[in-house]
N, C-alpha and C positions, 0 to 999 in steps of 0.2 A: 188681748193680742199677745203675740210671742214677744218675750223680753228682749231678744237680740235683733228683732226685726223692726226697723223704723225708717222713716224717710231720711233722717240725718245719717244713719249708718250707710244707707244706700248711696247717698251723695259722696260720703267720705271714701267709699270703696271705688266709685267711679273716678274720683280725683286721683286716687292712688294708681289706678290702672293707666290713666292718661300720663301721669308722671313716669311710670315704667316704660310706656311706649316711647315717650320723648327721649328718655335716657338711652334706650336701645338704638334709636335713630342716630343720636349724636355719637354713640360708640362706633356704629358702622361708618359714619362720616369721617371720624378721626382715623380709623384704620386705613381707609382709602386714601386720605390725604398723606398719611405717613408713607404709604407705598409709593405714591406719586412723587413725593419729595425725595425719597431715597433713590428712585429710578432717575430722577432729574439730576441729583447730585452725582450719581455714578457716571452719567453721560457727560456732565460738565467736567468731572475729574479726568475721564479718558480723553476728552477733547483737549484739555489743558496738557495732559501728559503727552498727547500726540504732537501738539504744537510747540510746547515750551520745554518739556523734560528731555526729549531725545538729544543726544550729543555725539559728536564725532571727533576723534583725535587723529590728526594726520601726522604720522611719523615719517620724516623725510631725511634721507642721507644725501647731503649736498654733493653736487658734481664738483670735481677738482681738476685743476690744470697745473702743469709744470711750467714754471717761469724761470728765465735765465737773466741774471743781472751781472753787470761787470763794472770794473773800475780801472782806470789807468794808474799804474803804480810806478814810482821811481825808486830804484834801489841805489843808494849812494853812501859815501862815507859819513856825511853829516846831514841827516834828514832835516828838511826845512818846512815843507807843507804837511797837511794832515794825511795826504796819500803817499808820503815818503816813508821808506823803510831803510833801516841801517843794513849795510852790506857786511857779511862775515866771510873772511877768506878760509878756504879749506884746502888741505893737501893730504894725500895718502899714498901708500905704496903697497903693492901686492906681489907675492911670489908663489909660484905653483909648479907642480910636476905632473906631466901627462904620460900615460902609457899608450904607445901607438903600435898597432898591429902591422907587421911586415906584409907586403903584398907581392914581393918578388918570388916567383916560383920557377923551379927547374925540374923537368921530368927526367928521371933516370930509368924509367920503365921502357918496355919495348912496344913498337907499333905493330898493330895487327896487319895482316896481309892475306891475299887470296886471289881467286880468279874472277874475272869480270868479262861478260860478253857485251861487246859494243855492237849496236844495231844501227845501220845506215839505210834509211828508206828513200834517200835522195837518188836521183838519176846520174850521180857523178861520184867518183872516188873522193874520199874525205881524209886528207893527211892530218895527223895529230902530232904535236911536238912532245918531247920528253917533259915530264912533270905536268901534263894536262890534267886538270882537276875533274873528278867525278864526285858529286855530293848527294847525300841522302836528304830527305825532307827534315830529318832531325838535326841537320847541320854537320854531320861527320863527313870529312873529306878524304878521298882516296886518290892517289896519283899513279899514272903509268910511268915507268922508269926507262922507256925507250921510245924512239920515234916509230910510229906505225901509220899505215894507210888502211882505212876501212873501205872495202870495195863497194861500188854503187849497188844499191838494193841488196846488200849482203850483210854479213856479220863477221866479227873477229874476236877471238878469245885472247885476253891479255892478263898479265900479272899486275896487281895494284898493291900499293902500300899506304896505310893510313897516315895522315898528318899527325904531328904531335899535339896540335890544338885544333878545336873545331871552329866553325864559322863565327862563333861568339867569343873566341879567344880562350876557351876553357880546355884544360888538358884532357886528352882523350883516353890514353892508356887502354885499360881493359874494356872500356865502352866501345872500342873499335871491333870487338868480337861479335859482329852482328850476323843475323841469319840472312837468308835469301831476301834481297831488297832490289828496289829500283833506284836508278841514279840519273841525275841530269847534269849537264855541263854548265856551270855558272858563268863561264867565260863566253858562251854563245849569246847571240842576240835572241830575243824572245821568239822571233819568227822562225828561228832555226832549231829551237830546242825540241820540237816535235819530230825533226828530221834525223837527229842523232841523239842517242841515249844509251844507257847501259843497264844491265840486269845481272844479278848474281844468283846462282842456283844452289850454292853451298855456303856454309858458315865461313866468315873470315876468322882467322885464328892467330894466336901468338901475342895478342895485346896484353900488356901488364901495366899496372899503375904503381909507380914509385915516384912521389913528388916531394921535393924538398923546398922549404921556404927560406928566403934570404932577404936581407935589407937592401933595397935598391935606392938609387939617388932620388928617384921620384918620391919614395917614402919620406925622405928627409924634407923635401920641399913641401909635401902635403902636411907633415907634422909641424913645420914652422908656421904655416897658415892657420892650422887648428890652434896652435899655442897662442898666436897673436889674438885671435878671437876670444879665446878663453881668458887671456890676461885683461882684455878690455872689459869683459863682463865682470870679472872679479874685482878689478880696480874700481869700477863704478859702484859696485856693492860696498867696497871699502870706503868710498867717499861718502856714501849715504850714512854709513855707520859713524863716520867721523863727524858728520853734521849733528847726529843725535848725541854723541859724546860731548862735543863742544857746547851744545845747548844745555846739557846737564851741568856742565861746569859753570855756565853763565846763569843758570836758574831759569831758562826759557826753553821753548821748543823750537828748534831750527829744522828747516827743510832745505834740501839741495835744490838750487835753481837748475833744472835739467833742460839744457839747451845745447845742441851740438856745436854751436859757435862759441859757447862760454866754457864748456868743459874741455880742458886741455889734457890730452893723453901724451905721456912721454914716449920716447922711442923704446920699443920692446927689446929687452936684452935676453936673447934666446940662445941657449947652449945646445948645439947640435953635435951628436957623436959621429962625426964623419968617418972616424976610423973603423966603424962597423959596416960601412958600405960593402956589399958583396958577401958578408958573413952570413952563415946559415943560422938564423934564429927567428922565432915566430913573432917576437915583439921587442920593443926597446923603449927607453924612457927619455923624455925631453924636459928640461927645466927652463924656466923663464921668469923674469920680473919686470915690473912696469910702475912708473910714477904717474900720478894724476892730480889735477888741481881744479878747483871750481869755487863757486860762491854760494852762500846760503842766506836765507831770510827768516825773520821771526814769523812762524806759522800763526800764532795766536793774534799777532798784530794785523796780519793780512786778513784773517778771518773776521776780526772786529770791523775792519774797513768794509768788507763785503756785506757783513750782516747789516750794518748801518745803511748801506746802499739799498739792500733789499727791503728793509723795514721802512725806509724813507720814501719809497716809491710804491705806495699801496694802490691797488687797482680799485676804483669805485665799485661798490656792490660786492666786493670780495674781501676775504680775510686770510691772512698768512698763517698757516698752521704748521709748517715745517720748513726748516733750512737744512739741506743735505750737505754737511760739512765735508763729506768724502767726494763731493762732485767738483771740487775746485780744479779748474784748468787754466794753464798759463801759456801765453804766446808772447815771446820776446820779439819786439819790433825795432829796437834800437839799442846799441851797446857801444861803450867806449872803454876798451880795456886799459887805456893809459890812465884814465881818471877813475876807473872802477865805478862807472855809472851805467846802470842798466834800466831800460824802460820796457815795461811789459803790460799786457792787458790780462787781468785776472777775472775769471767768471765763476759764478756759483749758481746752483739751482735751488729752487724752493718750490713749495706746493701751496697754491691758493685754492680756497673753496668758496663757493657762493654763500652769501649771507642768507640764512633761512630763518634764524631766530627773529620773531616779530619784534623783540625789544631793540633790534638793530635797525639802522636806517634802511639798508637794502632789504632786510628781511621783512620790515613792516610793509613796504610797497608790494613785495611779492605775496605776503599773506593776504592783503586786501584783494589782489588780483585773483588769487586762488579761490578765496571764499565767494567772490562774485560769480565765478564760473561754475562752481560745483554745488552751490546751494540748491537743494531740492532734487539733485540728480541721483541716479542709482550709484551704488558703491563702485560698480565696475566702470561706469562712465567717468566717475570722479578719478579713479586710479589711472585710467587711460589718459585722461587730460593732464594730470600732474606728472605722470611718468614721461610724457613727451616734452616737458619744459626743459630748456637747456640748462637751467640751474639745478636740475634734479638728477641724482644718480639712481636712487631707488625710493619707493614709497610704500607705506603700509597704513591702511585705514582701519581703526578700531571703533566700533559702534556701541552706543548705549541707548536703549537696551540692545543686546547683541542680535536680536531678530529683526531689528529695524532695517527695511530694505533700501531706504533712501537717506541721503545726507540731509540733516536738518535744514529747514528753510530760513531759520534765523542765523545770521552770520555769527552772533555772539555765542551760539552753541557749537561752533566749529573751532577747535583748538589746533594750532599748528606747532609741532615740536621738531627741533633740529637735532638730528643724531650726528653731530659733528665728529670728524675723524681725529680731531686733536685740539689742543688748547691754542688760542690765538697767540701769536708771538708779537711782542711789543718792544 
């Protein structure tokens, strides 16, 4: 027999073949299991990512409101209570000079004259007195210089001379040299103005303008009134400056208590140059002086009282972020000039905004309310809901991942951030 051929070798070879086949089978099974495991892991990962990983950050700018707070203040010599302030006496004096323009005028020119045709379409003669006026639509007046009678349904040519001033009181002079025009009689009733009127067919001539300006008595009266008003304005400004100066001396900031019953204006001393009345000049000067007195208060002390009042009356669910120190207003309701005691109400404005920060009591309640309503909603639906809340000025939602179309269903994955407009004042 052949050396390599035996029953034992055949059995060994079969055993080897069976082992190879079994190994191949198990290798194939392992590959399939790995693929299935990986696919399952990926699916689980995406499920977890979809449910647990998405996040939303809600950036909210809080809505704000203007608040007004006030306190009753007593201004007196010796302050007693917490809302009492010390009174400071003020006096000042001012002096000024004004240049006033003269308004008196005298015409030294000539008045225009010419011919005018008077038309009478009435069925009766129409007598006219000397100096009867005929006026153009521009207000220039011409007068007849003799008595005339205009025949019924007829006409009459007359000589007319322009007035020195027009219907508005302005000098006419060369403006009276008008071309052919129509005239009405301003002295007639409206129902008769269509019955009697005038027309010119040629230019009026001879008008010249030479006007001189002089100081009239009315100018001095007007200048006196203007000076008094100017003195009051300058005196009040001087009293305000005196408050600042006295405050600097005392090392504090003082403000004038501006009330018409408290500020006392002295009688104006005005020097009027009466000797120039009637003199030909275009302007003149007037001098005057005035004394004034009032009282002042410590601005910083008043502000401190008002700040404490605003801070001490916090609105639930809101936070104070600003106090407008320039908004102080004062209304005096009682005064005693003999004892130098003044009572007034002082008000100041501040800005409050809603609490949005979840770490704050009001913000925590709002955050829970928002999360309950927007969980699982689309970004647009969530923004519309939040924007319509009274506590919200504006809202912006940022998603993670950015392509996520909806707000996470888990409230813990929703974060709310307040974009406050200022630091809380305490």
